[in-house]
Structure formats: C-alpha cells, structure tokens
C-alpha positions as CSV (number, residue, x, y, z in Angstrom):
1,M,6.2,-24.7,7.1
2,V,7.6,-21.6,5.3
3,S,9.9,-19.4,7.3
4,I,9.4,-15.6,7.2
5,L,13.2,-15.4,6.9
6,K,12.9,-16.7,3.3
7,V,10.8,-13.8,2.3
8,P,12.7,-10.7,0.9
9,S,12.9,-8.0,3.5
10,L,11.0,-5.5,1.3
11,L,7.9,-7.8,1.4
12,H,7.8,-8.2,5.1
13,P,5.3,-5.4,5.7
14,L,2.9,-7.0,3.2
15,F,3.2,-10.3,4.9
16,R,2.2,-8.6,8.2
17,L,-1.2,-8.1,6.5
18,S,-1.4,-11.7,5.2
19,S,-3.7,-14.2,6.8
20,S,-1.5,-17.1,5.6
21,L,1.4,-15.7,7.6
22,L,-0.7,-15.4,10.7
23,C,-1.7,-19.0,10.5
24,L,2.0,-20.0,10.7
25,L,1.9,-18.9,14.3
26,P,1.1,-21.5,17.0
27,C,-2.6,-21.0,17.6
28,S,-5.9,-22.7,18.0
29,S,-8.2,-23.0,15.0
30,S,-10.6,-20.4,16.4
31,F,-7.8,-17.9,16.8
32,C,-6.6,-18.5,13.2
33,T,-10.2,-18.0,12.0
34,M,-10.5,-14.8,13.9
35,A,-7.1,-13.7,12.7
36,R,-8.0,-14.4,9.0
37,W,-11.3,-12.4,9.5
38,R,-9.4,-9.5,11.0
39,V,-6.8,-9.4,8.2
40,N,-9.6,-9.7,5.6
41,Q,-11.4,-6.7,7.2
42,K,-8.2,-4.7,7.2
43,L,-7.6,-5.4,3.5
44,L,-11.1,-4.5,2.7
45,V,-10.8,-1.2,4.6
46,F,-7.5,-0.5,2.9
47,A,-9.0,-1.2,-0.6
48,V,-12.2,0.8,0.0
49,T,-10.6,3.8,1.5
50,F,-7.9,3.7,-1.2
51,V,-10.4,3.6,-4.1
52,S,-12.8,6.1,-2.5
53,Y,-10.1,8.8,-2.1
54,A,-8.7,7.9,-5.6
55,L,-12.2,8.8,-6.9
56,Y,-12.1,12.1,-4.9
57,H,-8.9,12.9,-6.7
58,S,-10.1,11.7,-10.1
59,A,-13.1,14.1,-9.8
60,R,-10.7,16.9,-8.8
61,K,-8.4,16.2,-11.7
62,T,-11.1,16.7,-14.3
63,M,-10.8,20.4,-15.0
64,S,-7.0,20.4,-15.2
65,G,-7.3,18.0,-18.1
66,V,-9.8,20.0,-20.1
67,K,-8.6,23.6,-19.6
68,S,-7.5,24.2,-23.2
69,T,-10.8,22.8,-24.5
70,M,-12.8,24.8,-22.0
71,T,-10.9,28.0,-23.0
72,A,-11.7,27.3,-26.7
73,D,-15.4,26.7,-25.8
74,W,-15.6,29.9,-23.8
75,M,-14.1,31.9,-26.8
76,R,-16.2,30.4,-29.6
77,N,-19.3,32.1,-31.0
78,D,-21.1,29.4,-33.1
79,T,-23.4,28.1,-30.4
80,H,-23.3,30.9,-27.8
81,E,-22.0,34.4,-27.2
82,P,-18.2,34.4,-26.4
83,F,-17.6,34.1,-22.7
84,F,-14.2,35.7,-23.0
85,S,-12.8,37.9,-25.8
86,N,-9.2,36.8,-25.4
87,E,-7.2,33.8,-24.1
88,A,-5.4,35.8,-21.4
89,D,-8.6,36.6,-19.6
90,A,-9.8,33.0,-19.9
91,K,-6.6,31.7,-18.5
92,S,-6.7,34.2,-15.6
93,F,-10.3,33.1,-14.8
94,L,-9.2,29.4,-14.8
95,G,-6.5,30.4,-12.3
96,T,-9.0,32.2,-10.2
97,L,-11.3,29.2,-10.2
98,D,-8.4,27.0,-9.0
99,A,-7.6,29.5,-6.3
100,L,-11.3,29.7,-5.2
101,F,-11.4,25.9,-5.1
102,M,-8.3,25.6,-3.0
103,A,-9.4,28.4,-0.6
104,A,-12.7,26.7,-0.1
105,Y,-11.0,23.3,0.2
106,A,-8.5,24.7,2.8
107,S,-11.1,26.4,5.0
108,A,-13.3,23.4,4.9
109,L,-10.5,21.0,5.8
110,F,-10.2,22.6,9.2
111,F,-13.9,22.3,9.8
112,W,-14.3,18.7,8.4
113,G,-11.2,17.6,10.4
114,W,-12.7,19.0,13.5
115,L,-16.1,17.4,12.8
116,G,-14.6,14.1,11.8
117,D,-13.5,13.6,15.4
118,R,-17.0,14.1,16.5
119,L,-19.0,12.1,13.9
120,N,-18.7,8.8,12.3
121,P,-16.0,9.5,9.7
122,K,-17.4,7.2,7.0
123,Y,-20.6,9.3,7.0
124,V,-18.5,12.4,6.4
125,I,-16.7,10.6,3.5
126,A,-19.9,9.5,1.8
127,A,-21.5,12.9,2.2
128,G,-18.5,14.5,0.5
129,M,-18.6,12.0,-2.4
130,V,-22.3,12.6,-3.1
131,G,-21.8,16.4,-2.8
132,S,-18.8,16.2,-5.2
133,A,-20.9,14.4,-7.7
134,I,-23.7,17.0,-7.6
135,T,-21.4,20.1,-7.7
136,L,-19.1,18.6,-10.4
137,T,-22.0,18.0,-12.7
138,C,-23.4,21.5,-12.0
139,F,-20.0,23.0,-12.7
140,G,-18.8,21.2,-15.8
141,A,-21.9,19.8,-17.6
142,I,-24.9,22.1,-16.9
143,P,-23.3,25.2,-18.5
144,V,-22.7,23.3,-21.8
145,W,-26.0,21.6,-21.9
146,F,-28.0,24.8,-21.2
147,H,-25.5,27.5,-22.4
148,L,-25.3,28.8,-18.9
149,Y,-22.0,30.7,-19.1
150,S,-21.8,32.9,-16.1
151,I,-18.8,34.0,-14.0
152,P,-20.8,34.0,-10.7
153,Y,-22.3,30.6,-11.5
154,Y,-18.9,29.0,-12.2
155,A,-17.4,30.6,-9.1
156,V,-20.2,29.5,-6.8
157,T,-20.4,25.9,-8.0
158,Y,-16.6,25.4,-7.9
159,I,-16.4,26.9,-4.4
160,L,-19.1,24.4,-3.3
161,F,-17.2,21.6,-5.0
162,G,-14.1,22.6,-3.0
163,L,-16.1,22.6,0.3
164,V,-17.4,19.1,-0.2
165,Q,-14.1,17.7,-1.6
166,A,-12.5,18.5,1.8
167,C,-14.7,15.9,3.5
168,G,-12.5,13.1,2.4
169,W,-8.9,13.3,3.5
170,P,-9.1,13.8,7.3
171,S,-11.8,11.1,7.8
172,E,-10.0,8.7,5.5
173,V,-6.8,9.1,7.5
174,A,-8.7,8.6,10.7
175,I,-10.2,5.3,9.5
176,M,-6.8,4.0,8.4
177,A,-5.4,5.0,11.8
178,N,-8.2,3.1,13.6
179,W,-7.5,-0.1,11.6
180,F,-3.7,-0.1,11.3
181,G,-1.3,0.3,14.2
182,A,2.2,1.7,14.3
183,G,4.0,-1.3,12.9
184,N,5.4,-0.5,9.4
185,R,3.2,2.6,9.4
186,G,5.4,4.4,6.9
187,F,5.2,1.6,4.4
188,V,1.4,1.0,4.9
189,M,0.5,4.7,4.8
190,G,3.0,5.3,2.0
191,L,1.3,2.6,-0.1
192,W,-2.1,3.9,0.9
193,A,-1.3,7.6,0.2
194,A,-0.5,6.5,-3.4
195,C,-4.3,6.7,-3.8
196,Q,-3.8,10.4,-4.6
197,P,-1.6,9.9,-7.7
198,V,-3.5,6.8,-8.6
199,G,-6.7,9.0,-8.6
200,N,-4.9,11.6,-10.7
201,I,-3.9,8.9,-13.2
202,L,-7.4,7.6,-13.3
203,G,-8.7,11.1,-13.9
204,S,-6.2,11.7,-16.7
205,I,-7.0,8.4,-18.4
206,L,-10.7,9.0,-18.2
207,T,-10.3,12.5,-19.5
208,G,-8.1,11.4,-22.4
209,I,-10.7,8.7,-23.4
210,V,-13.9,10.8,-23.0
211,L,-12.7,14.2,-24.1
212,P,-13.2,13.6,-27.8
213,F,-16.9,13.2,-27.1
214,G,-17.1,16.6,-25.3
215,Y,-15.5,17.9,-22.2
216,E,-18.8,18.1,-20.3
217,D,-18.9,14.2,-20.5
218,T,-15.7,14.0,-18.5
219,F,-17.4,15.8,-15.6
220,L,-20.5,13.6,-15.8
221,L,-18.5,10.4,-15.9
222,N,-16.5,11.3,-12.8
223,S,-19.7,12.3,-11.0
224,I,-21.3,8.9,-11.7
225,L,-18.2,7.0,-10.5
226,I,-17.8,8.9,-7.2
227,S,-21.5,8.4,-6.5
228,I,-21.1,4.7,-6.8
229,G,-18.1,5.0,-4.5
230,A,-20.2,6.6,-1.8
231,I,-22.5,3.7,-1.8
232,V,-19.6,1.3,-1.4
233,V,-18.2,3.3,1.5
234,M,-21.5,3.3,3.4
235,T,-22.1,-0.4,2.9
236,A,-18.7,-2.2,2.9
237,I,-16.6,-0.9,5.9
238,D,-16.8,0.1,9.5
239,S,-15.0,3.2,10.7
240,K,-13.1,1.2,13.4
241,P,-12.8,-2.4,14.5
242,K,-15.6,-3.7,16.7
243,S,-13.0,-5.2,18.9
244,R,-9.8,-3.2,19.2
245,T,-7.8,-5.7,21.2
246,E,-5.2,-6.7,18.5
247,D,-4.8,-3.1,17.3
248,E,-4.3,-1.8,20.9
249,E,-1.7,-4.5,21.5
250,E,0.1,-3.5,18.3
251,R,0.1,0.1,19.4
252,G,1.2,-0.9,22.9
253,V,-1.9,0.8,24.4
254,S,-3.7,-0.8,27.4
255,H,-6.7,1.4,27.8
256,S,-10.2,0.0,27.1
257,D,-12.4,0.7,24.1
258,E,-14.6,3.1,26.1
259,D,-11.6,5.2,27.1
260,E,-10.7,6.8,23.8
261,G,-10.5,10.4,25.0
262,E,-12.3,13.5,24.0
263,P,-11.9,15.6,20.8
264,I,-9.4,18.4,21.1
265,S,-9.6,22.0,19.8
266,M,-7.8,23.1,16.7
267,W,-5.7,25.4,18.7
268,K,-4.5,22.6,21.0
269,A,-3.8,20.4,18.0
270,L,-1.7,23.2,16.4
271,L,0.4,23.4,19.6
272,L,1.2,19.7,19.7
273,P,4.9,19.0,19.1
274,G,5.8,19.1,15.5
275,V,2.4,20.1,14.1
276,L,3.2,23.8,13.3
277,M,6.4,23.1,11.5
278,Y,4.8,20.5,9.3
279,C,1.9,22.8,8.6
280,L,4.4,25.4,7.3
281,C,6.3,22.8,5.4
282,N,3.2,21.5,3.7
283,A,2.0,25.0,2.8
284,C,5.0,25.3,0.5
285,L,5.2,21.7,-0.6
286,K,1.5,21.4,-1.5
287,L,1.6,24.6,-3.5
288,V,4.2,23.1,-5.8
289,N,2.5,19.6,-5.9
290,Y,-0.9,21.1,-6.8
291,A,0.6,23.5,-9.3
292,F,1.6,20.4,-11.3
293,F,-1.9,18.9,-10.5
294,F,-3.7,22.0,-11.9
295,W,-1.4,23.3,-14.6
296,L,0.8,20.5,-16.0
297,P,-1.4,19.4,-19.0
298,M,-1.9,23.1,-20.0
299,Y,1.9,23.8,-19.6
300,L,2.7,20.8,-21.9
301,T,0.0,22.0,-24.4
302,E,1.2,25.6,-24.5
303,A,4.9,25.1,-24.2
304,Y,5.3,22.3,-26.7
305,K,2.1,22.6,-28.8
306,W,1.2,19.0,-28.0
307,D,-2.4,17.9,-28.3
308,E,-4.3,18.2,-25.0
309,S,-5.3,14.5,-24.8
310,E,-1.6,13.6,-25.4
311,A,-0.6,16.1,-22.7
312,D,-3.1,14.4,-20.3
313,K,-1.6,11.0,-20.9
314,L,2.0,12.3,-20.6
315,A,1.2,14.0,-17.3
316,I,0.5,10.6,-15.8
317,W,4.3,10.1,-15.4
318,Y,4.3,12.8,-12.7
319,D,1.8,10.7,-10.7
320,I,3.7,7.5,-11.3
321,G,6.7,9.2,-9.8
322,G,4.5,10.2,-6.8
323,I,3.5,6.5,-6.3
324,I,7.2,5.4,-6.3
325,G,8.2,8.2,-4.0
326,S,5.3,7.6,-1.6
327,V,5.8,3.8,-1.3
328,A,9.6,3.8,-1.3
329,G,9.8,6.8,1.1
330,G,7.4,5.1,3.6
331,Y,9.4,1.9,3.6
332,I,12.8,3.6,3.9
333,S,11.5,5.9,6.7
334,D,10.3,2.8,8.6
335,R,13.8,1.3,8.4
336,M,15.4,4.6,9.4
337,G,13.1,5.0,12.4
338,C,12.3,8.6,11.5
339,R,10.8,10.6,8.6
340,S,12.1,14.1,8.5
341,P,15.6,13.4,7.3
342,L,14.3,11.5,4.3
343,I,11.6,14.2,3.5
344,V,14.3,16.9,3.6
345,A,16.5,14.8,1.3
346,M,13.8,14.1,-1.2
347,V,12.6,17.7,-1.3
348,G,16.2,18.9,-1.5
349,C,16.6,16.7,-4.6
350,S,13.5,18.3,-6.1
351,L,15.4,21.6,-6.4
352,G,17.6,19.9,-9.0
353,T,14.8,17.9,-10.8
354,L,12.6,21.0,-11.1
355,F,15.5,23.0,-12.7
356,L,16.2,20.1,-15.0
357,Y,12.6,19.7,-16.0
358,S,12.2,23.4,-16.8
359,N,15.0,23.0,-19.4
360,V,14.2,19.5,-20.7
361,G,12.7,20.6,-24.0
362,P,10.1,19.0,-26.3
363,H,11.4,15.5,-26.2
364,M,8.6,13.2,-25.0
365,F,10.7,10.4,-23.6
366,L,13.1,12.7,-21.7
367,N,10.2,14.8,-20.6
368,A,8.4,11.7,-19.1
369,L,11.6,10.5,-17.5
370,V,12.4,13.8,-15.8
371,M,8.7,14.3,-15.0
372,T,8.8,11.0,-13.1
373,A,11.8,12.1,-11.1
374,V,10.0,15.4,-10.2
375,G,7.0,13.3,-9.1
376,V,9.2,11.1,-6.8
377,T,10.8,14.2,-5.2
378,V,7.7,16.4,-4.9
379,S,4.6,14.3,-4.8
380,G,6.4,11.5,-2.9
381,P,7.3,13.6,0.2
382,Y,4.0,15.4,0.1
383,N,2.2,12.0,0.4
384,L,4.5,11.2,3.4
385,V,3.7,14.4,5.2
386,V,-0.1,14.2,4.8
387,G,-0.2,10.5,5.4
388,S,2.3,8.8,7.7
389,V,3.5,12.0,9.4
390,S,-0.1,13.1,10.1
391,I,-0.9,9.9,11.8
392,D,2.4,10.1,13.8
393,L,1.5,13.5,15.0
394,G,-2.1,12.6,15.7
395,S,-1.1,9.6,17.9
396,Q,2.0,10.9,19.7
397,P,2.5,9.9,23.3
398,C,1.5,13.3,24.7
399,L,-2.0,12.6,23.6
400,A,-2.1,9.6,26.0
401,G,-3.9,7.3,23.6
402,N,-6.6,9.9,22.6
403,S,-7.9,8.5,19.3
404,K,-10.2,11.5,18.8
405,A,-7.5,13.9,17.8
406,M,-6.6,12.3,14.4
407,C,-9.0,14.1,12.1
408,T,-8.3,17.5,13.7
409,V,-4.5,17.1,13.3
410,S,-4.8,15.7,9.8
411,G,-7.1,18.5,8.8
412,L,-4.7,21.1,10.1
413,I,-1.7,19.8,8.2
414,D,-3.6,19.3,4.9
415,G,-5.6,22.5,5.4
416,S,-2.4,24.6,5.9
417,G,-1.0,23.1,2.7
418,S,-4.2,24.0,0.9
419,V,-4.0,27.6,2.1
420,G,-0.6,27.8,0.5
421,S,-1.8,26.1,-2.6
422,A,-4.8,28.5,-2.9
423,L,-2.4,31.5,-2.8
424,G,-0.3,29.7,-5.4
425,Q,-3.2,29.4,-7.9
426,F,-3.6,33.1,-7.8
427,L,0.1,33.7,-8.2
428,I,1.0,31.2,-10.9
429,P,-1.0,32.7,-13.8
430,V,0.2,36.2,-12.9
431,V,3.9,35.1,-12.9
432,Q,3.5,33.0,-16.0
433,L,1.8,35.8,-18.0
434,A,4.4,38.4,-16.8
435,F,7.6,36.4,-16.9
436,G,6.9,33.1,-18.6
437,W,6.9,29.4,-17.5
438,Q,10.6,29.5,-16.6
439,A,10.0,32.0,-13.8
440,V,7.2,29.7,-12.5
441,F,9.7,26.9,-12.1
442,Y,12.1,29.2,-10.3
443,L,9.2,30.0,-7.9
444,F,8.7,26.3,-7.3
445,I,12.4,25.8,-6.5
446,L,12.3,28.7,-4.0
447,L,9.2,27.3,-2.3
448,N,10.6,23.8,-1.9
449,A,13.8,25.3,-0.4
450,L,11.5,27.0,2.2
451,A,9.8,23.7,2.8
452,C,13.1,22.1,3.7
453,L,14.0,24.9,6.0
454,C,10.7,24.5,7.9
455,I,11.6,21.0,9.2
456,L,15.4,21.2,8.9
457,N,15.9,21.5,12.7
458,R,13.7,18.4,13.3
459,A,15.7,16.6,10.6
460,I,19.1,17.5,12.3
461,L,17.8,16.2,15.6
462,D,16.6,13.0,14.0
463,V,19.9,12.4,12.3
464,K,21.7,12.7,15.6
465,G,19.1,10.4,17.2
466,M,19.6,7.7,14.5
467,R,22.9,6.9,16.2
468,R,21.1,5.8,19.3
469,R,17.8,4.5,17.8
470,F,18.6,0.8,18.5
471,R,18.7,1.3,22.3
472,P,15.7,-0.2,23.9
473,E,14.7,2.9,25.9
474,A,14.6,5.1,22.8
475,A,11.6,7.4,22.8
476,P,9.2,8.2,19.9
477,L,10.2,10.6,17.1
478,L,7.5,13.2,17.5
479,V,7.9,14.5,21.0
480,G,10.3,17.5,21.0
481,G,13.5,17.3,22.9
482,E,17.1,16.1,22.4
483,S,16.4,12.9,24.3
484,E,13.5,11.9,22.0
485,D,15.3,11.9,18.7
486,S,15.4,8.3,18.0
487,H,13.1,5.5,17.1
488,E,9.6,6.4,15.9
489,D,7.6,3.3,16.9
C-alpha cells in the first residue's frame, strides 16, 4: 500500500481528486465503486467546463490577433471601396469595437449571473456558445464574403457577440462550486481558471495558422469549434451532483438537498462582506489584463515592426505567465489560508514588471521572458479574483449554505471588472495616439496600484490573522471583522 506521505506536497491536491487514492481508504467494494464514479464525474466536469470556457476565450481572442490585417483590408480599394481613409481612424474604430464589446459583456454579466441562479447553468453556457458562433461568423466572415463593410453592422454584431459571451463565466463558476468543495479550492480553481489563458493561447495558435488563408477564416473556425463545444456541454455533464452527500460533508454543511436557499438580489450580493472591494479591485485589474488581451499583438506589430502572425505567437507567453500565476497563486493561497495578501503582493510586483516590459526593446527572447513575468503578476491574480475569490465570496458563512447566490456574486465581480475594461478600451487608443505606447504602460502601472489599494485593508487584516490561523476556532477569511482574519476553509 502506498502512503500519501510519500507523495510530494505539491501534488496532494491532485491526489484528492484521484480515484486510486480513495481506494486506499478502508472501505467496502461498493463504496470504492461509488467513490471512483464520483471522482470520474468530477474530472469530467472539470475537463468539460475548462475546455468550454477556453473555447469562449479562443473565440473572443480572434479579433485581437487580426487587427493589423483587418485594418489593411478596410483601407484597400482593389475589391471594395475603402472603409477608412487613414490608419488612425481604423485604429480608433477597433478601439471603439473593443469598448462596445466590453460594455455589452459587462452589462450582460450582471444579468446572466442573476439568471444563472434561477436556471440550469449548463443551458445558459450552451446558449452562449451557440450565440457566440452565430455572431462571430456574422461579424468577421460575412462582411468579407459579401463586401458588407458598414460601421453600424460591425457595431451591432460585436455588441451582440459581447452579450452572448457573458453567458459563460458566472454559470461555469457555479457548476465548479457545485462539484468541488472548499478543500484546496485555491489550487483547484487556480488550475481551472487557467482555462482563460489556455483559451487565449488556443486562439493565438489557430489565428497564426489560419491567418495566411484569410482573416475571415479565423472567425469561421472558432465559430465551428465553439458550436461543437456547446453540444458537449449539453450532453456530457450535469450542473450539480445528483447526490450531494460527499460534497456537503467536504464543505461541512448539514442541510439537505432540498434546502439550498433562494436566489438573492444583486444589491444584496453587492453588500455581502468583501464583494464591493473586490469589484473595485477587479475593475482596475481586468482593464490592464484585457488591454494585453486586446492590444498586445498590435503593439508588438507596431512598436517593433514584427509580422502579425509572429506577434500572435509571441503573445502566447503572456498567457503562459497567466497559467503559472493562476496555478501557483491558488496553491500558495491555500497554504497561507488567505488570498488577499498574495494578490496584493503579485499585483504589487506587476508595477515593476510593467515598467520593465515597456523598456525591454525589440529582443524577442527578452521580450518573451519579461512578458511571461507580466502574465504571472497581472493575469495570475486576475484569475484568482474571478475564480477562487468569487467562490469564497459566494459561499461565505453569512449566506448560511445558500448555493443559489454563486452566479450572482461571480457575475458582479466579473461584471465590475468588465465595466472598467470597457472604459479602458475607449481610453487606450486615445492615450496611445496622443502620447505613445509608453504612456499606456504608465497608465497600467497607475491602475494596478489602485487595484492594490482597494484590497489593502483586507490584506493587512489577513496578514495579522495568519499568526493565529492554526488555532482550531479560527473563522473563515471572508467575513469582515478582526476576529475573522485567519483560516479560510
């Protein structure tokens, strides 16, 4: 018999999900069979939700990887009348489209989060994937095929794309919260939240491969993939376990399956301890993260005159950094027993990495290296906030086990971040055209400093509470008060 003590401590969370480890426990054969089945179901839910939201992000990534090619197409006159007469107007319109997308996405997140607590979340996810496929094709492929270059058409279709893209995150988080308890939540959700940078990497790779055949084909391919993903979501998983006994025991909750509570209003969710400060923090942090999401390939193309397909591939290193930061941050925060000190530390480090990246120069290796560090310190803590922290806040003790608040809380936090990001997409092209890319990076540094300030008080309380977190009576992290600063689980 293998002892768990022989397994490296970093791998312990993974072995909690392993059926082989469960069978080492003294149990009857029927219990082991049930345990294996439950673990297999959890792994399936993890994989399907991970891939489905990666496809959401891959679809969302498409336009950022073809901006230079779209601009050139809009200004050409060999197959159609020029859509724009100069590059500045085209770039400004691209920024406007990004802002319209984020504004629609932000407003819809509040609604879909509210609705996800009242409907089956997997239906919401699948509907959003099908809607994304339709609107993405209408936006990126139809104008090229039929020479339908129109500002109102582009604006309306991309707004619709933003509305349906918002279906994904709150409901995905709710399904994960239904299937996975509080044990090692930071590691599990940190690993799972890496679906966002993985989706970005997938989108960049697909764009780099397909772009030489025509940028409209990149939109079409992502539409096909996300449609297939919708079918898998509908047929492969359940939104919650049919029997919640093991999950309830893991959470330490004794109420029955029928007593899951009632959905709460958005106002009540906003007033829950910790929600408002993380909403404000995410408004700053997501603006910076999504600025890299939308503008990094174009920045590399313009600043260093690199080919757009090469810029798309190089931009992958930012997302690789995001994966490292998300997984490592989740694991470390579990060991610390709190999350805010680590988030403040990581975002604080981003002030230096952003300044360094703005001055790294046209050296591909150094650029990729520093870009990875930026991803660790920007995308990593962002994934923690919208993943682990959202579930912590949506399942805190003051909710008394009400499982129907998760989508609303998650939608509020991610929606607030999207509001900030929408404002940023209007602001970034204006700042860049007026003062240059260096000024844009100084803006990022200022915003991340504000993100730290938003949760600094919580971080100070948690640091004080870490001294007492091993005492048995320690209370959860997320309920305000000096006596509650210690262990999160």
